[in-house]
Backbone as CSV, one residue per row, in Angstrom:
resi,resn,N_x,N_y,N_z,CA_x,CA_y,CA_z,C_x,C_y,C_z
1,MET,68.459,6.924,-14.200,67.134,7.308,-14.690,67.305,8.371,-15.775
2,ASN,66.521,8.208,-16.819,66.596,9.154,-17.922,65.653,10.322,-17.651
3,ILE,66.200,11.444,-17.240,65.392,12.616,-16.899,64.670,13.158,-18.119
4,ASN,65.266,13.031,-19.265,64.637,13.550,-20.476,63.328,12.818,-20.781
5,LYS,63.314,11.496,-20.484,62.074,10.741,-20.704,60.973,11.221,-19.773
6,LEU,61.318,11.489,-18.501,60.329,11.982,-17.552,59.780,13.336,-17.974
7,LYS,60.675,14.175,-18.506,60.235,15.484,-18.951,59.292,15.383,-20.138
8,GLY,59.423,14.322,-20.915,58.592,14.179,-22.111,57.183,13.694,-21.813
9,LYS,56.927,13.162,-20.622,55.602,12.657,-20.274,54.689,13.801,-19.871
10,LYS,53.425,13.717,-20.326,52.453,14.763,-20.034,51.297,14.217,-19.210
11,GLY,50.753,14.985,-18.276,49.569,14.637,-17.504,48.357,15.390,-18.031
12,PHE,47.260,15.332,-17.278,46.045,16.057,-17.669,46.170,17.515,-17.259
13,THR,45.708,18.355,-18.113,45.670,19.771,-17.766,44.427,20.051,-16.921
14,LEU,44.416,21.204,-16.274,43.275,21.589,-15.446,41.999,21.694,-16.285
15,ILE,42.119,22.212,-17.495,40.960,22.341,-18.378,40.384,20.970,-18.711
16,GLU,41.263,20.016,-18.995,40.810,18.664,-19.328,40.078,18.035,-18.146
17,LEU,40.612,18.217,-16.941,39.959,17.678,-15.752,38.597,18.315,-15.541
18,LEU,38.500,19.619,-15.746,37.230,20.307,-15.581,36.212,19.839,-16.608
19,ILE,36.644,19.569,-17.817,35.736,19.064,-18.854,35.194,17.694,-18.464
20,VAL,36.085,16.826,-17.972,35.650,15.484,-17.553,34.651,15.578,-16.410
21,ILE,34.933,16.452,-15.432,34.011,16.628,-14.300,32.664,17.151,-14.780
22,ALA,32.691,18.079,-15.740,31.448,18.627,-16.277,30.633,17.546,-16.982
23,ILE,31.302,16.690,-17.736,30.606,15.600,-18.442,29.977,14.638,-17.442
24,ILE,30.727,14.287,-16.393,30.190,13.399,-15.359,28.979,14.037,-14.687
25,GLY,29.070,15.344,-14.406,27.940,16.046,-13.790,26.709,16.032,-14.664
26,ILE,26.888,16.226,-15.974,25.756,16.210,-16.906,25.117,14.829,-16.950
27,LEU,25.952,13.796,-17.029,25.433,12.429,-17.058,24.678,12.098,-15.771
28,ALA,25.230,12.548,-14.630,24.557,12.302,-13.344,23.227,13.035,-13.279
29,ALA,23.191,14.272,-13.795,21.949,15.047,-13.774,20.862,14.388,-14.607
30,ILE,21.265,13.658,-15.638,20.292,12.948,-16.475,19.919,11.606,-15.859
31,ALA,20.912,10.891,-15.346,20.689,9.514,-14.897,19.971,9.431,-13.556
32,ILE,20.312,10.306,-12.607,19.741,10.199,-11.259,18.232,10.406,-11.251
33,PRO,17.705,11.479,-11.882,16.236,11.617,-11.914,15.548,10.449,-12.617
34,THR,16.176,9.940,-13.676,15.602,8.792,-14.383,15.560,7.573,-13.471
35,TYR,16.631,7.373,-12.717,16.671,6.249,-11.784,15.622,6.389,-10.696
36,LEU,15.505,7.603,-10.125,14.515,7.824,-9.068,13.100,7.633,-9.601
37,SER,12.866,8.074,-10.838,11.549,7.876,-11.440,11.259,6.392,-11.614
38,TYR,12.265,5.635,-12.002,12.104,4.187,-12.156,11.786,3.543,-10.809
39,VAL,12.485,3.967,-9.755,12.241,3.421,-8.417,10.816,3.721,-7.965
40,ASN,10.366,4.961,-8.189,9.017,5.332,-7.767,7.946,4.604,-8.571
41,ARG,8.206,4.360,-9.849,7.248,3.583,-10.642,7.151,2.165,-10.113
42,ALA,8.291,1.629,-9.675,8.276,0.291,-9.090,7.472,0.278,-7.796
43,LYS,7.575,1.354,-6.998,6.780,1.459,-5.780,5.294,1.543,-6.108
44,ASP,4.963,2.300,-7.152,3.565,2.410,-7.570,2.966,1.050,-7.905
45,SER,3.777,0.189,-8.484,3.266,-1.122,-8.901,2.798,-1.945,-7.707
46,GLU,3.339,-1.649,-6.506,2.875,-2.366,-5.316,1.379,-2.126,-5.096
47,ALA,0.957,-0.864,-5.236,-0.442,-0.534,-5.002,-1.362,-1.257,-5.976
48,THR,-1.022,-1.218,-7.255,-1.884,-1.854,-8.247,-1.914,-3.367,-8.068
49,THR,-0.765,-3.941,-7.716,-0.710,-5.398,-7.513,-1.528,-5.821,-6.301
50,ASN,-1.338,-5.116,-5.179,-2.048,-5.494,-3.956,-3.543,-5.189,-4.035
51,LEU,-3.918,-4.108,-4.687,-5.347,-3.831,-4.852,-5.993,-4.879,-5.749
52,GLY,-5.237,-5.368,-6.725,-5.748,-6.473,-7.535,-5.966,-7.723,-6.700
53,ALA,-5.044,-7.971,-5.765,-5.200,-9.125,-4.882,-6.393,-8.947,-3.950
54,ILE,-6.578,-7.719,-3.431,-7.729,-7.453,-2.562,-9.028,-7.640,-3.338
55,PHE,-9.052,-7.172,-4.590,-10.240,-7.366,-5.425,-10.566,-8.852,-5.559
56,THR,-9.544,-9.654,-5.827,-9.749,-11.105,-5.964,-10.229,-11.717,-4.664
57,ASP,-9.612,-11.304,-3.540,-9.977,-11.866,-2.238,-11.393,-11.474,-1.829
58,GLU,-11.750,-10.209,-2.031,-13.104,-9.768,-1.683,-14.148,-10.451,-2.578
59,THR,-13.818,-10.617,-3.848,-14.741,-11.285,-4.771,-14.974,-12.730,-4.345
60,ALA,-13.889,-13.409,-3.947,-14.021,-14.791,-3.493,-14.818,-14.872,-2.200
61,PHE,-14.578,-13.926,-1.295,-15.317,-13.913,-0.030,-16.801,-13.689,-0.294
62,ASN,-17.108,-12.778,-1.198,-18.500,-12.491,-1.511,-19.183,-13.676,-2.189
63,ALA,-18.452,-14.384,-3.013,-19.027,-15.545,-3.694,-19.427,-16.630,-2.703
64,THR,-18.694,-16.725,-1.607,-18.978,-17.752,-0.601,-19.976,-17.275,0.442
65,ASN,-19.906,-15.983,0.789,-20.683,-15.488,1.928,-21.733,-14.433,1.567
66,SER,-21.830,-14.085,0.293,-22.823,-13.114,-0.194,-22.684,-11.746,0.474
67,THR,-21.463,-11.347,0.779,-21.216,-10.022,1.347,-19.750,-9.675,1.193
68,TYR,-19.472,-8.377,1.217,-18.098,-7.882,1.300,-17.861,-7.390,2.726
69,ILE,-16.589,-7.297,3.129,-16.306,-6.873,4.499,-15.301,-5.729,4.533
70,ASN,-15.423,-4.907,5.583,-14.445,-3.868,5.852,-13.096,-4.483,6.206
71,ALA,-12.036,-3.744,5.938,-10.704,-4.182,6.344,-9.840,-2.957,6.559
72,GLY,-9.232,-2.877,7.723,-8.374,-1.745,8.019,-7.355,-2.112,9.067
73,ASN,-6.415,-1.235,9.278,-5.355,-1.456,10.251,-5.150,-0.151,11.008
74,ALA,-5.637,-0.093,12.235,-5.596,1.153,13.010,-4.183,1.652,13.226
75,ALA,-3.211,0.753,13.246,-1.827,1.181,13.471,-1.311,2.032,12.316
76,TYR,-1.881,1.863,11.122,-1.484,2.639,9.956,-2.728,3.239,9.322
77,SER,-3.450,4.032,10.080,-4.745,4.514,9.619,-4.645,5.719,8.700
78,VAL,-3.565,6.480,8.795,-3.467,7.706,8.011,-2.085,7.783,7.361
79,ALA,-2.070,7.966,6.056,-0.798,8.172,5.364,-0.378,9.622,5.513
80,PRO,0.862,9.902,5.881,1.293,11.288,6.080,1.106,12.112,4.810
81,ALA,0.595,13.321,4.974,0.345,14.169,3.816,1.518,15.100,3.528
82,ALA,2.254,15.487,4.553,3.288,16.505,4.373,4.696,15.931,4.362
83,THR,4.888,14.727,4.846,6.216,14.148,4.914,6.234,12.829,4.150
84,ALA,7.411,12.437,3.752,7.552,11.206,2.990,7.127,10.005,3.828
85,THR,6.486,9.051,3.184,6.038,7.847,3.859,7.169,6.829,3.908
86,ALA,7.541,6.408,5.091,8.592,5.402,5.223,8.029,4.019,4.926
87,THR,8.907,3.086,4.638,8.457,1.702,4.482,7.982,1.185,5.831
88,HIS,7.092,0.221,5.790,6.529,-0.310,7.027,6.028,-1.723,6.790
89,PRO,5.960,-2.555,7.829,5.333,-3.875,7.686,3.830,-3.708,7.606
90,PHE,3.128,-4.728,7.147,1.676,-4.630,7.005,1.011,-4.386,8.348
91,TYR,1.453,-5.098,9.361,0.991,-4.850,10.729,2.186,-4.464,11.583
92,ALA,2.016,-3.421,12.374,3.102,-2.971,13.234,3.484,-4.068,14.223
93,SER,4.748,-4.104,14.590,5.222,-5.104,15.531,4.453,-5.021,16.844
94,GLY,3.919,-6.152,17.290,3.216,-6.204,18.562,1.737,-5.935,18.477
95,THR,1.234,-5.454,17.330,-0.203,-5.220,17.216,-0.940,-6.541,16.997
96,THR,-2.168,-6.575,17.464,-2.959,-7.800,17.378,-4.063,-7.639,16.342
97,TYR,-4.237,-8.620,15.509,-5.353,-8.628,14.580,-6.045,-9.981,14.670
98,PHE,-7.187,-10.108,14.016,-8.029,-11.270,14.196,-8.317,-11.953,12.869
99,VAL,-8.263,-13.264,12.880,-8.645,-14.066,11.726,-9.813,-14.934,12.155
100,ASP,-10.994,-14.634,11.638,-12.189,-15.376,12.014,-12.301,-16.659,11.204
101,THR,-13.133,-17.547,11.682,-13.409,-18.778,10.947,-14.889,-18.817,10.591
102,PRO,-15.225,-19.328,9.408,-16.624,-19.342,8.972,-17.453,-20.307,9.813
103,PRO,-18.785,-20.214,9.678,-19.541,-19.465,8.663,-19.728,-18.002,9.031
104,TYR,-19.984,-17.187,7.986,-20.199,-15.757,8.156,-21.622,-15.388,7.738
105,GLN,-22.106,-14.294,8.307,-23.399,-13.768,7.901,-23.407,-12.266,8.114
106,CYS,-23.962,-11.532,7.151,-24.052,-10.082,7.258,-25.471,-9.716,7.669
107,VAL,-25.606,-9.139,8.856,-26.918,-8.755,9.378,-26.901,-7.256,9.660
108,ALA,-27.711,-6.495,8.894,-27.792,-5.045,9.059,-26.401,-4.406,8.990
109,ASN,-25.614,-4.836,7.997,-24.268,-4.319,7.755,-23.280,-4.615,8.878
110,ALA,-23.590,-5.585,9.731,-22.657,-6.029,10.766,-22.337,-7.495,10.526
111,LEU,-21.072,-7.835,10.569,-20.650,-9.194,10.268,-20.771,-10.078,11.498
112,ASP,-21.456,-11.209,11.334,-21.511,-12.233,12.368,-20.685,-13.421,11.902
113,THR,-19.829,-13.916,12.791,-19.058,-15.116,12.493,-19.308,-16.117,13.606
114,TYR,-19.575,-17.324,13.218,-20.008,-18.324,14.191,-18.939,-19.393,14.450
115,GLY,-17.775,-19.209,13.872,-16.736,-20.213,14.043,-15.641,-19.806,14.998
116,GLY,-15.816,-18.681,15.724,-14.775,-18.202,16.627,-13.708,-17.445,15.864
117,TYR,-12.594,-17.164,16.490,-11.531,-16.412,15.842,-10.181,-16.820,16.423
118,THR,-9.138,-16.463,15.727,-7.773,-16.651,16.199,-7.099,-15.290,16.227
119,THR,-6.457,-14.963,17.331,-5.721,-13.694,17.395,-4.285,-13.941,16.974
120,GLU,-3.723,-12.975,16.277,-2.336,-13.057,15.869,-1.638,-11.753,16.216
121,THR,-0.403,-11.849,16.636,0.401,-10.676,16.943,1.631,-10.695,16.048
122,ALA,1.718,-9.697,15.184,2.827,-9.601,14.231,2.981,-10.901,13.444
123,GLY,1.866,-11.524,13.122,1.881,-12.702,12.275,2.038,-14.017,12.998
124,THR,2.155,-14.006,14.321,2.332,-15.236,15.091,1.078,-15.521,15.907
125,VAL,0.516,-16.709,15.744,-0.689,-17.061,16.492,-0.370,-17.123,17.977
126,THR,-1.183,-16.441,18.796,-0.907,-16.396,20.223,-2.043,-16.936,21.082
127,ALA,-3.279,-16.925,20.575,-4.396,-17.371,21.399,-5.596,-17.689,20.522
128,ALA,-6.583,-18.341,21.102,-7.825,-18.626,20.397,-8.973,-18.435,21.353
129,GLY,-10.156,-18.139,20.820,-11.293,-17.910,21.695,-12.586,-17.903,20.915
130,THR,-13.610,-17.341,21.501,-14.906,-17.261,20.842,-15.031,-15.930,20.120
131,ALA,-16.111,-15.782,19.373,-16.300,-14.568,18.590,-16.298,-13.339,19.500
132,LEU,-15.636,-12.297,19.034,-15.480,-11.087,19.827,-16.061,-9.910,19.060
133,THR,-16.960,-9.167,19.675,-17.582,-8.026,19.012,-16.521,-6.998,18.652
134,GLY,-16.550,-6.539,17.405,-15.605,-5.532,16.954,-14.335,-6.101,16.367
135,ALA,-14.073,-7.399,16.576,-12.867,-8.005,16.045,-13.152,-8.768,14.763
136,LYS,-14.408,-8.875,14.403,-14.772,-9.679,13.241,-14.487,-8.925,11.954
137,GLY,-14.176,-9.683,10.923,-13.877,-9.073,9.638,-12.429,-8.637,9.554
138,GLY,-12.046,-8.052,8.436,-10.690,-7.554,8.287,-9.903,-8.312,7.234
139,PHE,-8.668,-7.861,7.021,-7.826,-8.442,5.979,-7.573,-9.926,6.191
140,GLY,-7.455,-10.337,7.456,-7.199,-11.746,7.722,-8.306,-12.642,7.221
141,ASP,-9.540,-12.159,7.276,-10.670,-12.987,6.865,-10.736,-13.199,5.354
142,ILE,-10.242,-12.227,4.591,-10.236,-12.421,3.141,-8.916,-13.013,2.667
143,GLY,-7.987,-13.218,3.599,-6.726,-13.863,3.253,-5.675,-12.936,2.686
144,PHE,-5.811,-11.627,2.917,-4.827,-10.679,2.419,-3.910,-10.264,3.564
145,LEU,-2.744,-10.896,3.666,-1.764,-10.594,4.717,-0.369,-10.601,4.090
146,PRO,-0.020,-9.545,3.370,1.284,-9.503,2.688,2.447,-9.482,3.672
147,LYS,3.547,-10.078,3.268,4.747,-10.130,4.099,5.744,-9.067,3.657
148,GLY,6.721,-8.819,4.509,7.767,-7.869,4.182,7.328,-6.430,4.383
149,THR,8.124,-5.504,3.851,7.833,-4.077,4.009,6.967,-3.578,2.857
150,LEU,6.162,-2.572,3.151,5.252,-1.996,2.164,5.501,-0.503,2.032
151,TYR,5.061,0.060,0.925,5.118,1.500,0.705,3.758,2.159,0.872
152,PHE,2.693,1.371,0.745,1.337,1.921,0.786,0.593,1.444,2.031
153,TYR,-0.400,2.244,2.439,-1.347,1.880,3.477,-2.631,1.427,2.774
154,TYR,-3.278,0.389,3.296,-4.453,-0.180,2.631,-5.665,-0.171,3.551
155,LEU,-6.833,0.022,2.949,-8.087,-0.068,3.686,-9.202,-0.449,2.726
156,VAL,-10.246,-1.052,3.280,-11.434,-1.413,2.499,-12.660,-0.927,3.260
157,THR,-13.506,-0.177,2.592,-14.765,0.263,3.186,-15.919,-0.348,2.405
158,THR,-16.900,-0.852,3.116,-18.067,-1.462,2.467,-19.227,-0.477,2.432
159,THR,-20.147,-0.733,1.536,-21.318,0.119,1.386,-22.566,-0.743,1.330
160,ALA,-23.681,-0.124,1.597,-24.945,-0.856,1.557,-25.355,-1.176,0.125
161,ASN,-24.839,-0.415,-0.825,-25.220,-0.617,-2.223,-24.018,-1.074,-3.037
162,ALA,-24.243,-2.008,-3.915,-23.171,-2.507,-4.770,-22.823,-1.471,-5.839
163,ASN,-21.720,-1.710,-6.540,-21.289,-0.865,-7.653,-21.112,0.594,-7.235
164,THR,-20.468,0.804,-6.107,-20.186,2.156,-5.635,-19.133,2.792,-6.533
165,ALA,-19.405,3.988,-6.973,-18.472,4.653,-7.881,-17.189,5.034,-7.163
166,ILE,-16.068,4.834,-7.805,-14.786,5.275,-7.261,-14.718,6.791,-7.359
167,PRO,-14.278,7.484,-6.314,-14.184,8.946,-6.392,-13.198,9.366,-7.465
168,THR,-13.505,10.442,-8.162,-12.651,10.908,-9.244,-11.963,12.222,-8.927
169,GLY,-12.207,12.781,-7.773,-11.556,14.046,-7.431,-11.827,14.422,-5.995
170,GLY,-11.164,15.469,-5.542,-11.397,15.976,-4.206,-10.593,15.292,-3.125
171,LEU,-9.847,14.245,-3.463,-9.057,13.541,-2.453,-7.660,14.162,-2.404
172,THR,-7.567,15.296,-1.753,-6.297,16.008,-1.715,-5.626,15.945,-0.356
173,ALA,-6.306,15.485,0.657,-5.736,15.355,2.000,-5.501,13.889,2.308
174,ALA,-4.895,13.633,3.455,-4.664,12.250,3.860,-6.007,11.548,4.050
175,PRO,-6.049,10.249,3.819,-7.310,9.516,3.971,-7.783,9.492,5.414
176,ALA,-9.045,9.189,5.572,-9.615,9.120,6.914,-9.059,7.922,7.671
177,ALA,-9.393,7.850,8.959,-8.948,6.724,9.781,-9.428,5.415,9.177
178,ALA,-8.653,4.376,9.398,-8.999,3.070,8.842,-10.375,2.637,9.323
179,PRO,-11.154,2.033,8.446,-12.503,1.617,8.840,-12.462,0.537,9.911
180,ALA,-13.478,0.536,10.745,-13.554,-0.475,11.796,-13.908,-1.822,11.192
181,ASN,-13.173,-2.842,11.577,-13.511,-4.188,11.133,-14.838,-4.608,11.763
182,GLY,-15.530,-5.504,11.082,-16.805,-5.979,11.601,-17.991,-5.459,10.821
183,THR,-17.750,-4.598,9.818,-18.816,-4.066,8.991,-18.832,-4.796,7.657
184,CYS,-20.013,-4.960,7.091,-20.142,-5.669,5.824,-21.195,-4.988,4.966
185,GLY,-21.239,-5.311,3.684,-22.209,-4.694,2.803,-22.178,-5.299,1.419
186,ALA,-23.041,-4.763,0.557,-23.201,-5.307,-0.786,-22.194,-4.738,-1.776
187,GLY,-21.432,-3.746,-1.370,-20.406,-3.172,-2.224,-19.211,-2.761,-1.389
188,TYR,-18.108,-2.437,-2.042,-16.926,-2.026,-1.288,-16.026,-1.161,-2.161
189,GLU,-15.127,-0.452,-1.508,-14.036,0.248,-2.185,-12.759,-0.010,-1.406
190,ALA,-11.727,-0.475,-2.099,-10.412,-0.692,-1.504,-9.494,0.437,-1.952
191,GLU,-8.713,0.967,-1.011,-7.834,2.098,-1.312,-6.410,1.825,-0.849
192,ALA,-5.456,2.425,-1.563,-4.039,2.371,-1.198,-3.513,3.801,-1.195
193,TRP,-2.796,4.190,-0.131,-2.313,5.555,0.029,-0.824,5.561,0.376
194,SER,-0.111,6.523,-0.183,1.293,6.682,0.169,1.771,8.064,-0.265
195,ASN,2.973,8.420,0.207,3.574,9.705,-0.125,5.089,9.514,-0.124
196,PHE,5.665,9.232,-1.279,7.079,8.889,-1.340,7.989,10.086,-1.088
197,THR,7.624,11.225,-1.623,8.525,12.378,-1.609,8.135,13.448,-0.611
198,GLY,6.954,13.338,-0.018,6.483,14.368,0.883,5.682,15.440,0.179
199,SER,5.625,15.394,-1.152,4.894,16.418,-1.906,3.883,15.820,-2.886
200,ASN,3.702,14.521,-2.852,2.790,13.873,-3.796,2.035,12.752,-3.091
201,LEU,0.977,13.104,-2.384,0.144,12.090,-1.733,-0.649,11.354,-2.804
202,GLN,-0.406,10.070,-2.915,-1.051,9.271,-3.945,-2.159,8.415,-3.359
203,GLY,-3.238,8.286,-4.107,-4.311,7.393,-3.727,-4.735,6.560,-4.920
204,TYR,-4.769,5.252,-4.747,-5.281,4.337,-5.759,-6.518,3.655,-5.192
205,ALA,-7.460,3.310,-6.047,-8.692,2.691,-5.562,-9.211,1.664,-6.558
206,VAL,-9.903,0.680,-6.015,-10.594,-0.333,-6.813,-11.873,-0.672,-6.069
207,ASN,-12.917,-1.032,-6.776,-14.151,-1.407,-6.081,-14.747,-2.683,-6.670
208,ASP,-15.991,-2.994,-6.277,-16.553,-4.304,-6.593,-16.868,-4.502,-8.065
209,TYR,-16.787,-3.464,-8.878,-17.016,-3.681,-10.300,-15.872,-3.185,-11.176
210,THR,-14.813,-2.658,-10.577,-13.654,-2.189,-11.328,-12.487,-3.121,-11.064
211,THR,-12.053,-3.829,-12.086,-11.070,-4.890,-11.887,-9.641,-4.382,-11.766
212,SER,-9.355,-3.163,-12.203,-7.996,-2.633,-12.116,-7.994,-1.350,-11.305
213,ALA,-6.882,-1.096,-10.624,-6.777,0.059,-9.740,-6.761,1.359,-10.535
214,ASN,-7.408,2.375,-9.991,-7.454,3.703,-10.590,-6.727,4.692,-9.687
215,LEU,-5.969,5.608,-10.287,-5.341,6.689,-9.542,-6.413,7.737,-9.252
216,VAL,-6.727,7.971,-7.981,-7.786,8.897,-7.616,-7.256,10.154,-6.928
217,ALA,-5.984,10.184,-6.598,-5.387,11.369,-5.986,-3.895,11.361,-6.257
218,GLY,-3.323,12.540,-6.398,-1.894,12.645,-6.646,-1.527,12.380,-8.095
219,THR,-0.233,12.201,-8.320,0.296,11.999,-9.670,1.059,10.693,-9.735
220,ALA,0.845,9.937,-10.802,1.580,8.684,-10.991,2.991,8.990,-11.470
221,TYR,3.933,8.155,-11.084,5.331,8.347,-11.512,5.582,7.617,-12.822
């Protein structure tokens, strides 16, 4: 072995290694926040997309039945205000919800359905029966049952008067409990709530005359 050749080879100095580490750190400091912002913007798009679908579904339901209906999910009634919101399925495992069959009628803001209903547990049909007080109405009736995991909690509240204005301020706490299914009215507001980081409770809303979702609480990413 030629020792002189080995002596002639040079490695990286400590300064060079520190410079490379510093450059990597700078690039990471720039790239990671940008990536997280991109991820959160993608999460935000879920709310606008699903609220658009709810708007379409409620509009179609109203065109057929001359009323809008409440829709809520008691298992996910409140989005956490202080801690980050974890992903979740639309309906919690084992919870039961109801899909009614027409015809429908709104009497004194209470929904009557004369076609009976089907109960489902975590998306699987388990039983059938006659109309049940308090089980009428809901997301199943308008056909909004998204699959997979979600980032936002959704609810729809109906009003006696159409063209209800979307709130523009004051929504700084977690939303109220999900509305009881079985209520109907001439107007509605659909809301989506989430808190990705634990410090930014977001609320998006759409109603019977606003075709695109509006940010009504928190900050958009």
